[in-house]
C-alpha positions in Angstrom: 0.1 -0.4 -0.1 1.4 3.6 -1.2 1.9 5.7 1.7 1.1 9.1 0.1 -2.6 9.5 -0.8 -4.5 12.5 -1.9 -7.4 13.7 -0.4 -9.4 16.4 -2.8 -6.9 18.5 -4.1 -3.9 17.7 -1.2 -1.5 15.0 -1.7 -0.5 13.4 1.7 2.4 12.3 2.9 4.8 15.6 3.6 4.8 16.6 7.2 6.0 20.0 6.4 2.5 20.4 4.1 0.4 19.2 6.3 -3.6 18.6 5.5 -5.5 20.3 8.1 -8.6 19.5 9.4 -10.6 22.4 10.8 -12.6 20.6 13.4 -16.3 22.0 13.8 -17.3 19.5 15.1 -20.5 20.5 16.8 -19.2 24.2 17.8 -21.6 25.6 15.7 -24.0 25.0 18.3 -27.3 23.8 15.9 -26.8 27.2 14.0 -26.8 27.1 10.3 -25.6 30.7 9.9 -22.7 30.0 13.0 -21.4 26.6 10.9 -20.9 28.9 7.7 -18.9 31.4 9.4 -16.8 28.6 10.8 -16.1 27.4 7.3 -15.6 30.9 6.2 -13.1 31.6 9.4 -11.3 28.1 8.6 -10.6 29.2 4.9 -9.5 31.9 6.2 -7.1 30.7 8.4 -5.8 28.2 5.8 -7.3 24.5 6.3 -7.7 22.2 3.7 -11.0 20.5 5.3 -13.6 22.0 7.4 -14.8 18.7 9.3 -18.2 18.6 11.3 -19.8 15.3 13.3 -23.2 14.1 12.3 -24.8 12.1 15.2 -27.8 11.8 16.9 -27.9 11.6 20.8 -30.1 8.0 21.1 -27.8 6.3 18.3 -24.8 7.0 20.2 -25.2 6.7 23.7 -27.2 5.2 26.0 -29.1 7.7 28.8 -27.0 5.9 31.2 -23.7 7.0 29.8 -21.3 9.2 32.2 -19.8 12.6 31.4 -15.7 11.5 31.1 -14.5 15.5 30.2 -13.2 18.5 32.8 -16.8 18.9 33.7 -15.3 22.5 35.1 -15.5 23.4 31.6 -17.9 21.5 30.3 -20.7 20.9 33.1 -23.0 18.7 31.3 -22.9 15.0 33.6 -23.7 13.2 30.8 -22.6 12.3 27.0 -26.4 11.5 26.5 -27.3 14.2 27.3 -24.4 16.6 25.6 -25.1 14.9 22.7 -28.9 15.9 22.5 -27.9 18.9 22.8 -26.3 19.3 19.2 -27.5 17.1 17.1 -30.2 18.8 15.4 -29.0 18.9 11.9 -30.3 16.5 9.8 -28.7 15.2 6.4 -30.2 18.1 4.2 -28.4 20.4 6.7 -25.0 18.3 6.0 -25.7 18.3 2.2 -26.1 22.3 2.6 -23.1 22.5 4.3 -21.0 20.6 1.5 -22.2 22.4 -1.0 -21.0 25.4 0.6 -17.6 24.4 1.4 -17.1 23.1 -2.5 -18.3 27.2 -2.9 -15.3 28.1 -0.7 -13.1 25.8 -2.2 -12.7 23.8 1.1 -13.2 20.1 1.5 -16.5 19.3 3.6 -16.0 16.5 6.2 -18.1 14.9 9.0 -17.5 12.1 11.2 -20.5 9.3 10.5 -21.0 7.9 14.4 -23.6 5.6 13.0 -24.5 3.4 9.7 -27.2 5.7 8.7 -25.1 8.9 8.8 -22.4 6.8 7.0 -25.0 6.5 3.9 -25.6 10.3 3.2 -22.3 11.5 4.1 -19.7 9.6 2.2 -21.0 10.7 -1.1 -20.2 14.4 -0.1 -16.6 13.8 1.3 -13.8 12.8 -0.5 -12.6 10.9 2.5 -13.9 9.2 6.0 -13.4 10.3 9.1 -13.6 7.8 12.1 -13.2 8.7 15.3 -10.9 7.3 18.4 -14.0 6.2 20.2 -14.9 3.7 16.9 -12.0 2.3 16.5 -13.3 -1.1 17.8 -16.7 -0.5 16.3 -16.8 -3.2 13.3 -20.1 -2.5 12.0 -18.9 1.1 11.4 -15.5 0.6 9.9 -16.8 -2.2 7.7 -19.5 0.6 6.3 -17.2 3.3 6.3 -14.2 1.0 4.3 -17.4 -0.2 1.6 -17.3 3.0 0.1 -13.7 3.1 -1.2 -12.7 6.2 -0.1 -9.8 7.1 1.5 -10.5 6.6 5.7 -8.9 8.9 8.6 -8.5 6.9 11.9 -8.0 8.4 14.9 -6.2 6.6 17.7 -7.3 7.8 21.2 -7.2 5.2 24.0 -6.3 2.5 21.7 -3.7 -0.1 22.1 -1.5 -1.5 19.1 -3.3 -4.4 18.7 -6.3 -3.1 18.5 -5.1 -0.7 15.7 -3.9 -3.7 14.0 -7.4 -5.0 13.9 -9.5 -1.9 12.9 -6.8 -1.6 9.9 -7.4 -5.5 9.2 -11.4 -4.7 9.0 -11.2 -1.8 7.2 -9.1 -3.5 4.8 -10.9 -6.6 4.5 -13.7 -4.5 3.8 -12.7 -2.0 0.9 -10.3 0.1 2.6 -7.1 1.1 0.2 -5.8 4.3 1.7 -5.6 4.6 5.4 -4.1 7.2 7.6 -3.9 7.2 11.3 -4.0 9.8 13.7 -2.0 9.7 17.1 -4.3 10.9 19.6 -5.1 11.3 23.3 -8.4 11.3 24.7 -8.3 13.9 27.4 -10.6 16.7 26.9 -8.5 19.2 27.4 -5.4 17.1 26.9 -2.4 18.5 29.3 0.8 18.8 27.5 2.5 16.7 29.8 -0.1 13.8 28.4 0.5 14.4 24.5 3.1 11.7 24.1 3.9 13.3 20.7 6.4 10.8 20.6 3.6 8.4 19.9 3.9 10.1 16.3 7.5 8.5 15.6 6.2 5.0 17.2 3.4 5.0 14.9 5.6 5.4 11.8 7.6 2.9 12.7 4.9 0.2 12.8 2.8 1.4 10.2 5.3 2.8 7.6 2.7 1.7 5.2 0.2 4.3 6.2 -0.1 8.3 6.7 0.3 8.8 10.1 -0.9 12.2 11.9 -1.9 13.9 14.7 -5.3 15.0 16.4 -5.0 17.3 18.9 -6.7 18.2 22.0 -4.0 20.6 23.8 -5.2 23.9 24.6 -3.6 25.8 22.0 -0.5 28.4 22.8 0.4 31.4 20.4 2.2 29.1 17.6 -0.1 26.0 18.5 3.1 24.2 19.8 1.2 20.7 20.1 0.5 20.6 16.2 4.2 22.5 15.5 6.0 19.4 17.4 3.7 17.1 15.7 4.9 18.2 11.5 8.6 18.0 12.9 8.1 14.5 14.5 6.4 13.4 10.6 2.6 14.0 11.3 1.3 14.9 7.6 -2.2 15.1 8.7 -3.5 17.3 11.6 -7.2 17.6 13.0 -7.8 20.6 15.8 -11.3 21.6 17.0 -12.2 24.9 15.3 -14.2 27.7 17.2 -15.0 31.5 16.0 -14.9 32.3 20.0 -12.4 30.4 22.3 -14.5 31.8 25.5 -17.8 30.4 24.7 -18.6 28.0 27.9 -18.8 24.4 26.8 -19.0 22.0 24.2 -15.2 21.7 22.4 -14.6 25.7 22.5 -12.3 25.7 25.3 -9.5 23.6 23.8 -9.9 24.5 20.2 -8.4 26.8 17.8 -9.5 29.6 16.1 -9.0 31.4 13.1 -5.6 34.0 14.5 -4.3 30.7 15.9 -4.7 28.9 12.9 -3.1 31.9 10.4 -0.1 31.8 13.3 0.3 28.2 12.4 -0.1 28.4 8.9 2.1 31.5 8.7 4.6 28.8 11.1 4.5 26.2 8.5 5.3 28.2 5.7 8.7 29.3 7.7 9.5 26.0 8.7 9.6 24.8 5.0 12.2 27.8 4.4 14.0 26.6 7.0 14.2 23.0 5.7 13.8 24.0 2.0 16.8 21.8 -0.1 18.4 18.1 -0.3 21.8 19.0 0.9 24.2 22.1 1.0 24.2 24.1 -2.0 27.2 26.2 -2.0 26.2 28.3 -4.9 23.7 30.4 -2.0 27.0 31.4 -0.4 29.4 32.4 -2.9 29.9 35.9 -1.9 31.0 34.8 1.4 33.2 32.1 -0.1 34.8 34.9 -2.2 34.9 38.0 0.1 34.6 36.4 3.5 37.7 33.5 3.3 41.3 34.5 3.1 44.0 34.3 0.5 47.7 34.6 1.0 48.9 37.7 1.6 52.1 39.2 0.6 53.6 40.6 4.6 56.3 42.7 3.4 57.4 44.0 0.1 58.7 40.6 -1.7 61.3 40.7 -4.6 62.2 38.6 -7.3 64.4 35.6 -6.5 62.6 36.1 -2.6 62.5 32.1 -1.3 59.0 32.4 1.0 59.0 31.8 4.6 56.4 31.9 6.7 57.4 35.8 7.8 56.8 36.9 4.1 52.9 35.9 4.1 50.2 36.6 6.1 45.9 35.1 5.6 43.7 37.8 4.7 40.2 38.3 3.3 39.5 38.6 0.7 40.1 35.1 -1.0 41.0 36.8 -4.4 44.2 35.0 -4.3 45.8 31.8 -3.6 43.8 30.0 -0.7 45.6 29.4 2.7 44.6 25.6 2.6 47.6 26.0 -0.1 49.8 27.6 2.6 52.4 24.4 2.8 52.4 24.2 -0.9 53.8 27.8 -0.9 56.4 28.0 1.7 59.7 27.7 -0.1 58.6 28.7 -3.7 60.7 31.6 -5.2 58.9 34.9 -6.8 59.1 35.6 -10.2 58.3 39.1 -9.8 57.9 42.2 -7.4 54.9 42.5 -5.2 53.6 45.4 -2.9 53.0 44.7 0.5 49.4 43.1 1.2 48.6 41.9 -2.3 47.1 38.9 -2.8 49.9 36.3 -4.3 48.2 34.6 -7.6 50.1 31.3 -8.6 51.5 32.8 -11.7 53.9 35.0 -9.7 56.5 32.1 -8.4 58.0 28.8 -8.9 
């Protein structure tokens, strides 16, 4: 399996030019106007995909499903109640959002959380995202794989054996292009829990797959977690996205906004410049080689017939004469012409 494939117009595989997913999720809170505003801001920030989440509370969680997030940030005391707050969008709404994304030149995605959602979402997307919590959901993985589209699989809270099982399940059902995202299911993820060395570990364990990172660390000025992730080799990045990080609850408190995203995309451009080229390109330093290096220079007036000793010579800038790399070759040579003090020696001046 080739580990470099495309989603939409973007070729995956280059961590310095990662595929960036702005995970809007349900931060629109049921408002189509807000959802479209978030798409606009994702475009402005430089994301490649605007991603939502498609679920119905009754299909994703039992009424007896306890909260597992930081309740000082999101006070809802059960998963079922939280999902109920934000499950109002219907298939036609997602179709409208997909059309809006297309008009704005950004890929549309929405994570399906049940089989019916897969059916109406898959035709709208270039790739299908499977959430960490569904890495053991065999029916969902199989259903997603049957569409033959690239799968992006988050691996939060997963053992290596579970990741391997999910891959086998997807491949057996028809998936040929798979990306695995390192992820930690802490909302938010403390920096000391981010475990970003796992990106390199996944690259070693699963070299035939595109490796990326789904982030839940509260962003700093340049989203350091994503910066480290790309330097570790992540070529798909996903992070929650909001229009207002100060809003209470849901995923606003650990999301990036358009300012964060722009800053990160600009930093990526800096990294690409800093890491450009495959080796040392000396032509980019020709001026320094010529002007800042030294020549063998006459330390005093030299006369025809002088036999050169170290007292006759000094190494000075610029490198317009014989290089001091040949110092030992010049010592003992006989001058053929008179040379004034401080002039660089040339090969034809002595024998």
